[in-house]
C-alpha positions as CSV (number, residue, x, y, z in Angstrom):
1,M,115.9,-24.1,88.6
2,L,115.1,-22.0,85.1
3,E,112.4,-23.6,83.3
4,F,111.8,-22.8,79.4
5,S,108.9,-23.3,77.9
6,V,108.2,-22.6,74.3
7,P,105.1,-20.2,74.5
8,T,102.0,-19.8,72.1
9,R,100.6,-17.8,70.2
10,P,98.8,-15.9,73.0
11,E,101.3,-16.0,75.0
12,L,103.1,-13.1,72.8
13,L,101.5,-10.3,73.7
14,V,104.6,-10.6,76.3
15,R,107.1,-10.5,73.7
16,Q,104.7,-7.5,72.4
17,R,104.9,-5.9,75.3
18,W,109.0,-6.6,76.3
19,M,109.4,-5.6,72.8
20,S,107.9,-2.1,73.5
21,D,109.4,-1.2,76.8
22,P,112.9,1.0,76.8
23,D,113.9,-0.4,79.8
24,V,113.6,-3.9,78.6
25,M,115.3,-2.9,74.8
26,A,117.5,-0.2,75.9
27,Y,120.4,-1.6,74.0
28,N,118.7,-1.9,71.0
29,A,118.4,1.9,70.6
30,G,120.9,4.1,68.6
31,W,121.1,1.1,65.5
32,S,120.6,2.6,61.4
33,G,118.8,0.2,58.7
34,S,116.8,-2.5,61.7
35,P,113.5,-3.7,60.8
36,P,109.8,-1.9,60.2
37,G,108.5,-0.4,63.6
38,Y,112.0,0.2,64.8
39,D,112.6,3.2,67.0
40,P,116.6,4.0,67.6
41,D,115.5,6.6,70.5
42,T,114.4,4.2,72.7
43,G,114.9,0.5,70.5
44,C,111.9,-0.4,70.5
45,I,109.8,-2.4,67.8
46,A,106.9,-2.4,66.7
47,W,105.1,-5.7,66.9
48,P,101.7,-5.7,65.9
49,E,99.9,-8.9,66.2
50,S,99.6,-8.9,62.1
51,E,102.7,-10.6,62.2
52,W,103.1,-13.2,65.0
53,D,101.3,-15.7,62.4
54,R,104.8,-15.8,60.7
55,F,106.3,-15.5,64.2
56,V,105.0,-19.1,65.1
57,E,105.7,-20.5,61.6
58,R,109.8,-20.4,62.8
59,L,108.4,-21.2,66.2
60,A,107.1,-24.8,64.4
61,R,110.6,-25.2,62.8
62,P,111.9,-28.3,64.6
63,A,114.9,-27.5,67.3
64,D,117.9,-28.7,65.6
65,E,116.8,-25.0,63.4
66,Q,116.4,-22.9,65.9
67,G,114.5,-22.2,68.9
68,Y,112.3,-19.3,70.7
69,F,112.1,-19.6,75.0
70,Y,110.6,-17.8,77.7
71,V,111.9,-19.2,80.5
72,R,110.4,-19.0,84.1
73,D,111.6,-19.5,87.4
74,A,110.3,-22.5,88.2
75,A,110.1,-21.7,91.8
76,T,107.7,-18.6,91.3
77,G,105.9,-18.9,87.8
78,T,107.9,-16.0,87.9
79,L,109.5,-15.1,83.4
80,V,112.8,-13.7,84.0
81,G,112.9,-13.3,79.8
82,D,113.4,-14.7,76.5
83,A,116.0,-17.3,74.9
84,H,116.8,-18.0,71.4
85,Y,118.7,-19.6,68.6
86,E,119.2,-20.8,65.0
87,V,121.2,-22.7,63.5
88,G,123.2,-21.0,60.4
89,V,123.7,-23.2,56.7
90,D,127.6,-22.1,58.4
91,G,127.0,-24.5,60.9
92,A,126.7,-22.2,64.2
93,A,124.5,-21.5,65.9
94,S,123.8,-18.0,66.1
95,I,121.7,-16.4,69.9
96,G,120.8,-14.3,71.8
97,L,119.1,-13.6,75.6
98,M,116.7,-11.1,76.9
99,V,117.0,-10.8,80.7
100,V,113.9,-8.6,82.3
101,P,115.5,-5.2,83.9
102,A,114.4,-6.1,87.6
103,L,116.4,-9.5,87.8
104,R,119.6,-7.4,85.6
105,G,123.3,-8.1,87.6
106,R,121.6,-10.8,89.6
107,G,123.1,-14.4,88.0
108,V,119.9,-15.0,85.8
109,G,122.0,-14.2,83.0
110,E,124.5,-16.5,83.4
111,R,122.0,-19.1,84.1
112,V,120.1,-18.7,81.4
113,L,123.5,-18.5,79.3
114,R,124.2,-22.2,80.2
115,E,120.6,-24.1,80.1
116,L,121.2,-21.9,76.7
117,V,124.1,-23.7,75.2
118,S,123.3,-27.4,76.9
119,R,119.9,-27.1,74.4
120,I,122.0,-25.5,71.6
121,W,124.6,-28.9,72.1
122,R,121.6,-31.8,72.7
123,D,118.9,-30.5,70.1
124,T,121.6,-29.6,67.3
125,S,124.4,-30.3,65.6
126,A,125.8,-26.9,65.3
127,T,129.7,-26.7,65.5
128,E,129.7,-23.1,67.3
129,I,127.4,-21.2,68.9
130,V,128.1,-17.3,68.4
131,N,126.7,-13.7,69.8
132,E,127.4,-10.7,68.7
133,F,127.3,-7.3,70.7
134,E,129.2,-3.3,71.4
135,D,132.2,-3.7,73.3
136,E,130.2,-1.1,75.6
137,R,128.0,-3.4,77.5
138,A,130.3,-5.0,79.6
139,S,127.1,-7.1,81.5
140,A,127.3,-9.2,78.1
141,V,131.4,-9.0,77.2
142,H,131.6,-10.6,81.0
143,L,128.6,-12.9,80.7
144,H,129.9,-14.6,77.7
145,R,133.4,-15.1,79.4
146,R,132.4,-16.9,82.6
147,C,131.1,-19.2,79.7
148,G,133.2,-19.9,78.4
149,F,132.5,-18.0,74.4
150,A,135.9,-16.3,73.0
151,P,135.2,-12.6,71.0
152,D,137.1,-12.6,67.5
153,A,139.8,-9.8,67.1
154,A,138.2,-7.7,65.1
155,T,135.4,-5.1,65.1
156,R,132.2,-4.4,62.5
157,A,130.0,-2.4,61.6
158,V,126.9,-3.1,59.6
159,W,123.9,-1.3,61.8
160,G,126.2,1.4,61.9
161,R,127.9,0.5,65.5
162,P,131.1,-2.1,66.3
163,T,130.1,-5.2,67.2
164,R,132.4,-7.9,68.0
165,T,131.1,-11.7,67.8
166,W,131.6,-14.3,70.5
167,R,132.5,-18.3,69.5
168,L,131.7,-20.8,71.2
169,A,133.3,-24.5,69.9
170,R,131.4,-27.3,70.7
171,P,133.2,-29.2,73.2
172,P,134.8,-32.6,72.3
173,R,131.9,-35.9,72.2
């Protein structure tokens, strides 16, 4: 079983470490036009403590607008990654998730994604859930297909590489 928890400000040190770890951030390498502190060679993003207050403000927004969580294995207490969503004005909840490298390929991502989807349907009025990534990320493609997401036909290249949007419509009530 997984536990989702909103990190406290002191716990943001974990996120800072993840963002500076090339193994964690490898999926993020090679983009153009990314945020300050971004290293295109490693995908890492410098996230100094001076930027944490703005993130804490985001965490204080209500669950019907956004959610950011650390994900733990309830049995061991081990952090397995993080998951987040933000509901846009179009009614779509944009998501992201990360599983720590040592646990990838073991079904953890599917458990995280299914729980994140469940939370979004429960806590928001989002009409759909979307995620965007490159077709070459075979594990992400496989995961999203298993969880019922459908790919858009077209790709786009806003950040210098083609990405595809994957969508999951809200089920009928």
